[in-house]
VMD Tcl script that draws the C-alpha trace (Angstrom):
set ca {
  {28.20 -17.90 85.92}
  {24.71 -16.75 86.36}
  {21.66 -17.62 87.60}
  {23.56 -20.77 88.77}
  {22.28 -22.57 91.73}
  {25.12 -24.90 93.77}
  {22.52 -26.60 95.30}
  {20.62 -27.26 92.10}
  {20.74 -29.82 89.62}
  {22.62 -28.46 87.21}
  {26.06 -27.37 89.59}
  {25.78 -30.98 90.69}
  {26.08 -32.20 87.46}
  {29.21 -30.15 86.64}
  {31.03 -31.36 89.81}
  {30.20 -35.18 88.59}
  {31.38 -34.42 85.01}
  {34.30 -31.48 85.22}
  {37.15 -33.20 87.26}
  {38.12 -29.57 89.34}
  {35.12 -27.60 88.67}
  {34.37 -26.75 92.16}
  {37.65 -25.14 92.32}
  {37.61 -22.87 89.02}
  {38.17 -19.70 89.99}
  {35.38 -18.00 88.40}
  {32.52 -15.71 89.88}
  {29.11 -17.52 90.39}
  {26.17 -16.52 91.79}
  {22.35 -17.37 91.66}
  {21.06 -14.20 90.28}
  {20.13 -14.23 86.73}
  {22.07 -12.20 84.26}
  {18.93 -10.03 83.35}
  {19.51 -8.64 87.07}
  {23.03 -8.18 87.49}
  {23.38 -6.31 84.12}
  {21.26 -3.54 82.08}
  {19.64 -5.42 79.13}
  {21.17 -2.60 76.77}
  {24.68 -4.22 77.87}
  {23.45 -7.67 77.60}
  {23.89 -9.90 74.11}
  {22.39 -13.43 73.80}
  {24.89 -15.79 71.44}
  {22.56 -18.59 70.06}
  {22.50 -20.39 66.63}
  {19.29 -19.13 65.72}
  {20.15 -15.77 65.85}
  {19.50 -13.78 62.34}
  {21.98 -11.72 62.92}
  {25.98 -12.31 62.36}
  {28.43 -11.53 65.49}
  {31.12 -9.27 63.29}
  {33.24 -7.91 66.60}
  {33.39 -8.42 69.88}
  {32.85 -5.65 72.23}
  {34.40 -5.31 75.48}
  {31.74 -2.99 77.17}
  {28.81 -5.42 75.94}
  {28.05 -8.98 78.19}
  {27.87 -11.83 76.34}
  {25.33 -14.89 77.00}
  {26.39 -18.24 76.15}
  {24.03 -21.13 77.38}
  {21.39 -19.34 78.17}
  {19.55 -21.98 78.08}
  {21.17 -25.48 79.45}
  {19.35 -28.68 78.62}
  {20.28 -31.74 77.38}
  {17.43 -31.69 74.38}
  {17.85 -28.98 71.97}
  {14.40 -26.85 70.96}
  {14.92 -24.62 68.49}
  {14.21 -21.00 68.91}
  {13.69 -21.14 72.89}
  {17.09 -18.98 73.75}
  {16.33 -16.87 70.84}
  {12.38 -16.17 71.88}
  {13.63 -15.44 75.99}
  {16.39 -12.84 74.36}
  {13.32 -11.16 72.30}
  {10.79 -11.18 75.23}
  {13.42 -9.09 77.38}
  {14.55 -7.16 74.74}
  {18.07 -8.60 74.38}
  {20.01 -8.81 70.81}
  {21.02 -11.68 69.53}
  {23.48 -12.70 67.53}
  {25.24 -16.29 65.73}
  {28.84 -16.64 65.34}
  {29.67 -16.59 62.20}
  {30.36 -19.80 61.15}
  {28.76 -19.86 57.79}
  {31.00 -16.95 56.86}
  {34.15 -18.46 57.34}
  {33.38 -22.53 56.99}
  {31.52 -24.36 54.92}
  {29.91 -28.06 55.48}
  {31.69 -31.16 54.96}
  {30.63 -34.31 52.79}
  {28.59 -35.83 55.28}
  {25.00 -36.26 56.36}
  {25.34 -34.37 59.73}
  {25.73 -30.34 60.12}
  {25.52 -28.78 63.15}
  {26.16 -25.14 64.81}
  {24.80 -26.40 68.45}
  {27.74 -26.05 70.33}
  {28.67 -26.67 73.61}
  {29.23 -23.84 76.34}
  {32.87 -25.00 76.64}
  {33.19 -24.72 72.77}
  {31.63 -21.53 72.27}
  {34.04 -19.73 75.39}
  {37.30 -21.48 73.46}
  {36.05 -19.42 69.97}
  {35.28 -15.97 71.79}
  {38.88 -16.21 73.91}
  {40.81 -17.30 70.85}
  {39.27 -14.86 68.87}
  {39.80 -11.93 71.47}
  {43.39 -12.97 71.74}
  {43.63 -13.44 67.57}
  {40.90 -10.86 66.05}
  {41.03 -13.77 63.26}
  {37.25 -15.73 63.26}
  {39.23 -18.43 61.10}
  {41.43 -19.45 63.82}
  {39.05 -19.15 66.33}
  {36.51 -20.93 64.56}
  {38.85 -23.69 63.73}
  {39.79 -24.41 67.32}
  {36.57 -24.22 68.58}
  {34.30 -26.04 66.04}
  {34.75 -29.82 66.37}
  {35.32 -31.67 62.98}
  {32.17 -33.84 64.44}
  {30.04 -30.54 63.90}
  {30.08 -31.27 59.99}
  {32.20 -27.57 59.15}
  {35.42 -27.41 57.89}
  {37.02 -23.64 57.00}
  {36.56 -22.31 53.92}
  {39.31 -22.37 51.13}
}
mol new
graphics top color blue
foreach p $ca { graphics top sphere $p radius 0.5 }
foreach p [lrange $ca 0 end-1] q [lrange $ca 1 end] { graphics top cylinder $p $q radius 0.2 }
display resetview
């Protein structure tokens, strides 16, 4: 977790909502991602990106949840990435999934859902498997035939 203040409101909310969060064996730092890594090594994942993610590069740093907010502001994380000259990509949901017969459709996923998709893809090299596991049915998408 980069740019993550352990004295901040977000950390306290994570402790409150996620059982055992304070015991997670992950690195947490208050230093922003742009100060930790060379901008040439960073990729922002955002549903607003034009380019679709095809493969994962083990030498790149993928920013998930570049902005954590209860309300979703379209293009906000993409605009921040563009301002820092960082490429943006979206998950290949449209390539492997179709809209189900319902009114609500959303490609906006929670951080843990994106993380699960990426981890599943890394182990399987299969976007269909990764997306079917990580995209909740309530988002309005099912795998294409």
